[in-house]
Biotite code that builds the C-alpha atoms (Angstrom):
import biotite.structure as struc

atoms = struc.array([
    struc.Atom([0.000, 0.000, 0.000], chain_id="A", res_id=1, res_name="UNK", atom_name="CA", element="C"),
    struc.Atom([1.292, 3.461, -0.877], chain_id="A", res_id=2, res_name="UNK", atom_name="CA", element="C"),
    struc.Atom([0.636, 6.607, 1.106], chain_id="A", res_id=3, res_name="UNK", atom_name="CA", element="C"),
    struc.Atom([0.132, 9.617, -1.148], chain_id="A", res_id=4, res_name="UNK", atom_name="CA", element="C"),
    struc.Atom([0.054, 13.302, -0.319], chain_id="A", res_id=5, res_name="UNK", atom_name="CA", element="C"),
    struc.Atom([-1.243, 16.217, -2.381], chain_id="A", res_id=6, res_name="UNK", atom_name="CA", element="C"),
    struc.Atom([0.116, 19.760, -2.328], chain_id="A", res_id=7, res_name="UNK", atom_name="CA", element="C"),
    struc.Atom([-1.201, 22.803, -4.150], chain_id="A", res_id=8, res_name="UNK", atom_name="CA", element="C"),
    struc.Atom([1.242, 24.952, -6.131], chain_id="A", res_id=9, res_name="UNK", atom_name="CA", element="C"),
    struc.Atom([0.752, 28.218, -8.022], chain_id="A", res_id=10, res_name="UNK", atom_name="CA", element="C"),
    struc.Atom([3.023, 29.049, -10.968], chain_id="A", res_id=11, res_name="UNK", atom_name="CA", element="C"),
    struc.Atom([3.206, 31.467, -13.876], chain_id="A", res_id=12, res_name="UNK", atom_name="CA", element="C"),
    struc.Atom([4.830, 31.837, -17.280], chain_id="A", res_id=13, res_name="UNK", atom_name="CA", element="C"),
    struc.Atom([5.148, 34.503, -19.941], chain_id="A", res_id=14, res_name="UNK", atom_name="CA", element="C"),
    struc.Atom([4.701, 31.866, -22.690], chain_id="A", res_id=15, res_name="UNK", atom_name="CA", element="C"),
    struc.Atom([2.030, 29.238, -21.930], chain_id="A", res_id=16, res_name="UNK", atom_name="CA", element="C"),
    struc.Atom([-0.004, 27.305, -19.383], chain_id="A", res_id=17, res_name="UNK", atom_name="CA", element="C"),
    struc.Atom([2.076, 24.238, -20.240], chain_id="A", res_id=18, res_name="UNK", atom_name="CA", element="C"),
    struc.Atom([5.292, 26.033, -19.349], chain_id="A", res_id=19, res_name="UNK", atom_name="CA", element="C"),
    struc.Atom([3.720, 27.279, -16.099], chain_id="A", res_id=20, res_name="UNK", atom_name="CA", element="C"),
    struc.Atom([2.764, 23.688, -15.236], chain_id="A", res_id=21, res_name="UNK", atom_name="CA", element="C"),
    struc.Atom([6.293, 22.480, -15.983], chain_id="A", res_id=22, res_name="UNK", atom_name="CA", element="C"),
    struc.Atom([7.716, 25.238, -13.777], chain_id="A", res_id=23, res_name="UNK", atom_name="CA", element="C"),
    struc.Atom([5.428, 24.189, -10.907], chain_id="A", res_id=24, res_name="UNK", atom_name="CA", element="C"),
    struc.Atom([6.581, 20.560, -11.134], chain_id="A", res_id=25, res_name="UNK", atom_name="CA", element="C"),
    struc.Atom([10.262, 21.495, -11.497], chain_id="A", res_id=26, res_name="UNK", atom_name="CA", element="C"),
    struc.Atom([10.107, 23.805, -8.494], chain_id="A", res_id=27, res_name="UNK", atom_name="CA", element="C"),
    struc.Atom([8.230, 21.288, -6.328], chain_id="A", res_id=28, res_name="UNK", atom_name="CA", element="C"),
    struc.Atom([10.681, 18.516, -7.256], chain_id="A", res_id=29, res_name="UNK", atom_name="CA", element="C"),
    struc.Atom([13.510, 20.476, -5.609], chain_id="A", res_id=30, res_name="UNK", atom_name="CA", element="C"),
    struc.Atom([12.067, 19.670, -2.186], chain_id="A", res_id=31, res_name="UNK", atom_name="CA", element="C"),
    struc.Atom([9.510, 16.901, -2.857], chain_id="A", res_id=32, res_name="UNK", atom_name="CA", element="C"),
    struc.Atom([10.559, 13.447, -4.028], chain_id="A", res_id=33, res_name="UNK", atom_name="CA", element="C"),
    struc.Atom([8.518, 10.649, -5.633], chain_id="A", res_id=34, res_name="UNK", atom_name="CA", element="C"),
    struc.Atom([6.131, 12.918, -7.568], chain_id="A", res_id=35, res_name="UNK", atom_name="CA", element="C"),
    struc.Atom([3.510, 10.724, -9.216], chain_id="A", res_id=36, res_name="UNK", atom_name="CA", element="C"),
    struc.Atom([1.194, 13.154, -11.014], chain_id="A", res_id=37, res_name="UNK", atom_name="CA", element="C"),
    struc.Atom([0.118, 16.733, -11.554], chain_id="A", res_id=38, res_name="UNK", atom_name="CA", element="C"),
    struc.Atom([-3.492, 17.883, -11.912], chain_id="A", res_id=39, res_name="UNK", atom_name="CA", element="C"),
    struc.Atom([-4.171, 21.315, -13.388], chain_id="A", res_id=40, res_name="UNK", atom_name="CA", element="C"),
    struc.Atom([-6.886, 22.622, -11.112], chain_id="A", res_id=41, res_name="UNK", atom_name="CA", element="C"),
    struc.Atom([-7.244, 26.131, -12.532], chain_id="A", res_id=42, res_name="UNK", atom_name="CA", element="C"),
    struc.Atom([-5.887, 28.238, -15.381], chain_id="A", res_id=43, res_name="UNK", atom_name="CA", element="C"),
    struc.Atom([-5.986, 32.013, -15.694], chain_id="A", res_id=44, res_name="UNK", atom_name="CA", element="C"),
    struc.Atom([-4.181, 34.743, -17.565], chain_id="A", res_id=45, res_name="UNK", atom_name="CA", element="C"),
    struc.Atom([-3.295, 38.364, -17.082], chain_id="A", res_id=46, res_name="UNK", atom_name="CA", element="C"),
    struc.Atom([-4.099, 40.686, -19.973], chain_id="A", res_id=47, res_name="UNK", atom_name="CA", element="C"),
    struc.Atom([-2.182, 43.845, -20.831], chain_id="A", res_id=48, res_name="UNK", atom_name="CA", element="C"),
    struc.Atom([-2.935, 46.121, -23.789], chain_id="A", res_id=49, res_name="UNK", atom_name="CA", element="C"),
    struc.Atom([-5.406, 43.616, -25.236], chain_id="A", res_id=50, res_name="UNK", atom_name="CA", element="C"),
    struc.Atom([-2.943, 40.694, -25.203], chain_id="A", res_id=51, res_name="UNK", atom_name="CA", element="C"),
    struc.Atom([-2.179, 37.889, -22.763], chain_id="A", res_id=52, res_name="UNK", atom_name="CA", element="C"),
    struc.Atom([0.904, 38.930, -20.817], chain_id="A", res_id=53, res_name="UNK", atom_name="CA", element="C"),
    struc.Atom([1.115, 36.112, -18.262], chain_id="A", res_id=54, res_name="UNK", atom_name="CA", element="C"),
    struc.Atom([-0.282, 32.585, -17.942], chain_id="A", res_id=55, res_name="UNK", atom_name="CA", element="C"),
    struc.Atom([-1.085, 31.267, -14.469], chain_id="A", res_id=56, res_name="UNK", atom_name="CA", element="C"),
    struc.Atom([-1.884, 27.789, -13.189], chain_id="A", res_id=57, res_name="UNK", atom_name="CA", element="C"),
    struc.Atom([-3.013, 26.356, -9.887], chain_id="A", res_id=58, res_name="UNK", atom_name="CA", element="C"),
    struc.Atom([-1.942, 22.698, -9.804], chain_id="A", res_id=59, res_name="UNK", atom_name="CA", element="C"),
    struc.Atom([-2.227, 19.802, -7.413], chain_id="A", res_id=60, res_name="UNK", atom_name="CA", element="C"),
    struc.Atom([0.895, 17.663, -7.218], chain_id="A", res_id=61, res_name="UNK", atom_name="CA", element="C"),
    struc.Atom([0.599, 14.119, -5.872], chain_id="A", res_id=62, res_name="UNK", atom_name="CA", element="C"),
    struc.Atom([3.627, 12.348, -4.415], chain_id="A", res_id=63, res_name="UNK", atom_name="CA", element="C"),
    struc.Atom([4.325, 9.171, -2.502], chain_id="A", res_id=64, res_name="UNK", atom_name="CA", element="C"),
    struc.Atom([5.309, 9.420, 1.150], chain_id="A", res_id=65, res_name="UNK", atom_name="CA", element="C"),
    struc.Atom([7.765, 6.775, 2.331], chain_id="A", res_id=66, res_name="UNK", atom_name="CA", element="C"),
])
């Protein structure tokens, strides 16, 4: 039986939601080991001068606790 834990992480990117998600996982993996999955809970964007200037994600990262 595995024990799993879920943390919530917010991240942003100037380029895409995908890049923001990757940044969230990369940052979390610096202190959290055994990451199993990432669930994109929410996406949003900041708009400046009629164009998207920043992509934001709220993700849930699941990892195994030893």
